N, C-alpha and C positions, 0 to 999 in steps of 0.2 A: 356687684362691685367687689373686687378684692384689692385692698390697699396694702401695698408693700411698704412698710414704714421703717424698715431697717436702714440705718445710715451706712452699714457695711455693704459696699457695692458688690463684693463677691458673694455674700450671702443672699443679697437681693437677686442677683443674676441666677444663682442656683435655684432659688424658688421659682423664678419666672420660667426657667427652662423646664422644671418639673411640671408646672402648671400647663405649659404649652404642649408637652408630650402627652400628658394625661387627658387634657380637656380641649384639644385642638378643635374638634368639631364644634363645640359650644362657643369657643372664642371666635371662630370664623363666622358663626351665625349671629354674633353680637349678643348672645345670651349671657356670656361672662365677659366682663371687662376687668382688666388688670391695670391698676394705676399706681403712680408714686408721685410724691411732692418734690418739686425742685428745691434745691438747698436754699435758694434765696427766699423761699416762702417762710422759713423759720426765723423768728427773732432771736435775740441773744439767749442762749440756754446755759451759758457759763456765767459765773459771778452774779447769779440771780440772788435777790435778797433772801436772807434766811428767815424762815418762819416755822413754827411748830416744833423746833428742835431738830428738824430734818438735816441729815448730812448732805454734802454737795451731790453725791451720787443719786440720792433719792429726789432731791430738788430738780436735778437735770431730768430724771426719768419722768416724774409727774408733770413737769412743765412741757416736755416734748409730747407726752400723751395728750395733753389738752390741745396742742397745736395739730397733732395728728387727727383728732376728732374734728377740729374746725375745718381742715382741708377736705376730709372725706365727706362731711355733711354739706359743705359748700359745693362740692362736685356733684353730689346726688340731688341737689335741689332741682325740682322741676321734672324729675323722671317718673314720679309715681304719686299715688294718693297717700300712701303710708310708707314709712321708712323703718325697717327692722335693722337695728344695730347689733351685730354679733361679734363676740370674741372669736379668735381663730382656733380655739381648742375646745369646741363643744360638740356634743352628740345630740342630734335632733330626735325628738320623739317620732315613732312611726306615725304616718299620716299627719305630720306636723303642719303641712300647708292647709288642709281643710280645717284642722283643729284651730289653727291660727285665725283663719277667716271667721270661724264660729265664735271664737273668743272676742274678736274685735266687734262683731255685730251684736254680741250679747250685752255690751256696755252701753247703756241708754243715757248716761249723763255725759256732760262735757268733760274731756280729759286732756291733759297735756302729755302724759306718758302712760303707757301700759307696760306692765312688768311680766314679760313672758318667762322670766326666771326670777328667782329670789336673790341669788348671790350677786353682789356687786353690780357690774354692768355687763353681765354675761349675755343678756338678751333683752333689749328694750325696744318699744315701738313708739314712734313719734308721728305726728302729722307732717307730711312732707313740706307743707307750706310754712312750717316753723323752722325749717332747716337753715335758712339764710340767717335768721335772727340768732339761732343757736350757735351757728358757726362764728358769728361776730362776737357773741357772748364769751365763748370759750377762748377765742383769740385775744380779746381784750383782757381777760382774767387769767391768762395762761400761767402766770408766775405767782398767783395768789394762793391757790389751794388745789388739792387733788380733784380730779374730774368728778368723782362720786359726790363730793361735797358741793361742787358747783351745780350738779344735777339736782341735788336736794333743794337748793335755793331756787332753781328754775321751776321746780315743781310747785313750790310755795307761791311764787310770783304769778304763775299762769293760772292757778285755780281762781274761780270767781268768788271764793269766800276767803277772807283773810286768814292766813296761817293754816289753811286746810291742806294737808299733805298726805292724804290716804294713798297707800299703794293699791293698785288694782291688779290682782293675780287671777289666772285661771285656777281651777281646783288643784292642778299639779303642774309643775314646770314643763314647758315644751322643749327645753334644752338643758342638757346635763353638762356641767363643766367637768372635763376629763383631763385637763392639762396637768402635767407634773413638773413643768419648767416655767420659770418666769424670766421676762426680759430684764428684770431688776436683779442684779447679782446677789444682793443681800437676801433675796427671797429663795434662792436656789436651795434645794434640800428641805423645803418646808413640808409640813404635813398637809398633803393635798386633800385628804378626806374631809378636812374642815371646810373646804370650799365646794363640796358636793351638795347637790340639791337633796333636801330631806324628802320632798315629795316630787317625784319625776314620773311623767306619764309614759312609762316605758312600753306599754302594750296598746294595741288598737282593736282588739277583738270585740270588746263590748261596744266601743265607739262605732265600729262599722256594722254592728248588728249581726255578728257571726256566732254569738252564743247559741247553743241548742235551745229549742223551744222548751219553756218551763213556766210553771206557776210559782211566783215568789211571794211569800207571806211572812208576817211577823205580828206578834202581839205588842210590840214596843210602840210607844207614843211618838207620833211624828211632829217634829218642829217644821220640817220642810220636806216635801216630796213623799214618795211611797216606796216600799221595798223593791218593787219591780223596776223603779227608775234607776237603781244602781246596777241593774242587770241588762236592761234593754238598750237598744241602739241610742247613741248620742251622748250628751254631756250630763244627763240626769244623775241625781244622787238622792240618798235617803239620809236625813239628818234627824236623829232621834234623841229624846230626853229620858231622864229617869231610868237609867240602865241598871238592871238588877241581876243578881245571880240567877241562872237558869233561863234568862231571856234568850231568844234565838231568832234567827232568820232561816227560813226553810226554802230551799230551792227544789221543787219536785218536777223532774223531767217528764215531758209529754211528747213522745213516748220515752221509754228507758233508753239511755245512750251509753256507748262505750267511750270512756274518757281517758286521756293520757296525761293531762296537766290541769291544775286549778290554781288561780291566783285571786286573792281577795285583799283589797287595800282599804284601810280606814284612815281618817285624818285627811287634812287638806290645808293649803295655804289660806283658804277661806275660814277655816276653823282649825288652826295648827295644834291645839291641845286636845281636840276631840277625836282621839283614836281609842281603839279597844286596848285596854290595859291588861286584861286577863281573859282569854278565850281560847277555844279549840275549834278546829275545822273537822267535821265528821262526815262520813259517807254511809249511805245505806245501799248495799249492793243488791243486785236483782235476785233475791231468794224468795220463793213463794211464802216462806214462813215469816218473812219480814214485812209483808204487805197485808193490811187488814182494811176492810171497808169501814168507812166512818158512817155517821148518821145519814149522810146524803148519798150513800152508796158508792162514794169515790174511794178507791184504794189509797191508803196513806202509809207512809213509812213508819215503822215502829222500832226497828233495831238499827243502831248506829255503831260504827267503829270510828274512833279518833284517828285521823290520818296525819295531822300535824298540829302544832301549837302556834298561836299568834306571837310574833316577836316584833316589837316596836310598831304594833298596829297592823302588821302584814302577815299573811299566810300564803305560802307557795309550796306546792308539792307536785312532783312528777312521778308517775307510776311506772314501775319497772315492767309490769305486765298490765295490759288494759283489762278492765273488768266492767261488765254491764252495771250501770249505776242508776238507781231509782231516784235518790235524793242526795243533796248536800245540805249540811246544817252548820251554821255558825252558832256555837253555844257559849254564852257568857258564863265564866266560872267564878267570877267575883264581882260584886256590885261596885259601881264607881260613881263619883259625884259629877265628873265631866260628862257632857253629852258625847254621842258618837256620830261621826260623819262617815257613813258607808259610801265610799266613792266609786268603787268598781269591783265587779265580779267578772272574771274571765274563765271560761271553760273550753278547753281544747278537746275536740273529739278525735277519735282514732281515724 
């Protein structure tokens, strides 16, 4: 469902025309529906009572937004099992649909809302059978407070424990807010970086199981999972405690591979402070002098080159020329008190 909420008829017609030209096939198939609310659906939006020190323009904007939500949710009631509410200026993660299904099925407790993103109301999931009640709630309370605040109260009310209001996130957001303009005039020219997701699931190589074959090991103590879980197919991760200088995670390729890009991400909305604070990403290239047999007769990497530093818990590097690589190593360069959540290793082969 695409809801055209603009009161400006010319702007609404221009958007409708563009959608029709670009997605005619899907509209004809009924896969995409474009809707708008009749003007009589809206209650009075002018001379609404003043609250929170908001000026008239902001009061109009937030009141209309509540009614917009009510209309869209009312229209979508009965169409599906779940309802995903998205803003119109978001970028989906690659493979977002199977990731979304996995996220929903992974939650074993009763929930009123799942948070597919962290920021505001960028991407939220509801039970579709709640939509009629939600629509009524937003419509009744349209002039009381902003929609984000109303949602917070809804979350409290719907949980089966008083005042329980935990957010339920995937390890990283499945949608990134990329908009640079706001429908509220006073927000135009704002710093849009402040509304970007800190943890965004921007790759799907690991998720789809496309990393090259490797043995992943570490001497770090596990709180949850194993080192291999942050590398292998799916949503697995490795959450470790007591991180000290010279601790490492070793990825030994079997066999040696030629790689063009590497991405390692630590931290998560599950553990937002548990990222690597000081570390480097290293590689051991396929040189016979760099491989020595260990006590089990297995050849191990012994010489490493630093290829990039971790910044804000992430390391990403693209090679100008591909080189056969035996191992990758994440090496901690300074002890830290916070645990570390190793969310994802992605290794692209040539």
